[in-house]
VOGU-3710 file (C-alpha; in Angstrom, 3 decimals, decimal comma):
1> metkghsfyt> -20,398/-7,555/10,547  -20,109/-8,167/14,267  -22,962/-10,690/14,076  -20,857/-12,562/11,510  -17,960/-12,804/13,966  -15,869/-9,783/12,987  -14,235/-7,795/15,772  -13,647/-4,081/15,392  -10,746/-2,325/17,062  -11,348/1,203/15,767
11> ktdtevivha> -14,284/3,368/14,778  -13,041/3,968/11,231  -14,802/3,229/7,982  -11,560/1,733/6,675  -11,897/-1,158/9,083  -15,465/-1,771/7,876  -14,177/-2,030/4,286  -11,545/-4,584/5,261  -13,998/-6,758/7,203  -16,599/-6,537/4,425
21> yeeygvdcqk> -13,952/-7,662/1,948  -13,049/-10,584/4,215  -16,724/-11,574/4,345  -17,938/-10,843/0,792  -14,796/-10,593/-1,348  -14,845/-8,379/-4,429  -18,628/-7,895/-4,055  -18,230/-6,060/-0,734  -19,181/-2,664/-2,177  -22,727/-3,905/-2,785
31> ffngmfafal> -23,297/-3,595/0,966  -22,069/0,004/1,283  -24,164/3,166/1,257  -22,947/6,715/0,902  -20,076/8,303/-0,927  -16,791/6,465/-1,192  -13,944/5,459/-3,411  -11,293/3,066/-2,206  -8,431/0,846/-3,189  -7,800/-2,434/-1,413
41> wdesqkrlll> -4,742/-4,632/-1,885  -5,172/-8,352/-1,195  -1,650/-9,668/-0,677  -2,648/-13,349/-0,626  -4,448/-13,050/-3,985  -2,046/-10,469/-5,468  -5,182/-8,508/-6,321  -5,955/-4,794/-6,382  -9,582/-3,779/-5,997  -10,624/-0,239/-6,940
51> vrdhlgikpl> -14,232/0,723/-6,148  -16,336/3,846/-6,677  -19,627/4,702/-4,949  -22,962/4,063/-6,652  -23,661/7,704/-7,501  -20,104/8,589/-8,457  -19,747/11,322/-5,861  -16,157/10,400/-5,042  -13,870/10,333/-8,084  -11,384/7,587/-8,897
61> yywldgdcii> -8,955/7,935/-11,788  -6,619/5,327/-13,233  -4,035/4,792/-15,951  -3,160/1,384/-17,341  -0,202/0,507/-19,499  0,533/-3,167/-19,955  1,463/-4,500/-16,525  1,296/-1,171/-14,728  -1,573/0,662/-13,049  -1,510/4,075/-11,425
71> fgselksiil> -4,601/5,340/-9,615  -5,731/8,221/-7,449  -8,648/10,361/-6,377  -7,420/13,358/-8,371  -6,423/13,601/-11,999  -3,350/15,645/-11,112  -1,990/12,806/-8,965  -2,035/10,514/-12,011  -0,380/12,880/-14,464  2,411/13,708/-12,023
81> hpavvkevdl> 3,744/10,157/-12,353  6,695/10,052/-14,788  5,347/6,960/-16,614  2,160/8,766/-17,691  2,362/10,540/-21,037  0,504/13,829/-20,724  -1,199/13,795/-24,116  -4,566/15,495/-24,643  -7,394/13,183/-25,742  -8,809/15,054/-28,748
91> ealdqfltle> -12,146/13,233/-28,574  -12,492/14,211/-24,903  -11,635/17,803/-25,842  -14,356/17,719/-28,513  -16,829/16,367/-25,938  -15,891/19,144/-23,520  -16,341/21,857/-26,145  -19,667/20,357/-27,237  -21,161/19,244/-23,915  -19,242/21,469/-21,472
101> yiptprtifk> -18,084/18,357/-19,605  -16,246/15,118/-20,377  -18,411/12,002/-19,944  -17,071/9,081/-17,937  -14,854/7,097/-18,502  -12,843/9,664/-20,463  -10,668/12,430/-19,069  -8,872/15,223/-20,883  -5,755/13,020/-20,997  -5,371/10,068/-23,356
111> nvhklppghr> -5,259/6,705/-21,528  -6,289/8,223/-18,174  -9,805/7,094/-17,227  -12,466/7,744/-14,593  -13,939/4,642/-13,013  -17,692/4,884/-13,697  -20,092/5,303/-10,751  -20,967/2,038/-9,014  -18,154/0,153/-10,716  -15,105/-1,728/-9,594
121> liyqdlprcc> -11,815/-2,522/-11,265  -10,025/-5,734/-10,330  -6,355/-5,983/-11,267  -4,920/-9,427/-10,620  -1,312/-10,637/-10,318  0,274/-7,204/-10,249  3,972/-7,210/-11,081  6,290/-4,638/-9,602  6,246/-1,684/-11,948  6,109/2,064/-12,290
131> gsapa> 8,838/2,729/-9,802  7,810/0,168/-7,188  10,363/-0,533/-4,503  12,220/-3,839/-4,823  11,022/-6,677/-2,605
//
């Protein structure tokens, strides 16, 4: 990134993500190795980018309902939000009882999903919702 003119002020991987996004846009994760999951907000584009590592080592959960998205690295962080209805997904329960795990993208809760390994989710033109603070 430095050879492309980017200057680093810290030694954090977060800064690498930001510079890679500046250089490559929503395809930036193609240049990353290792285990990661991240969310990046692009204020100028009003765009949220959620990305999960290629092998799916780091989890990333999300819930969508119309104009609202809630996301986190743990399932319990999603279901704690008051907008999320905590209803068991009966098909996921059947998969768990049959396979002893729940295949991606399902979770035990209806409408709460796991981002598949090596995937990204782009959410454009986010409105304020789900308890967001007023501007």
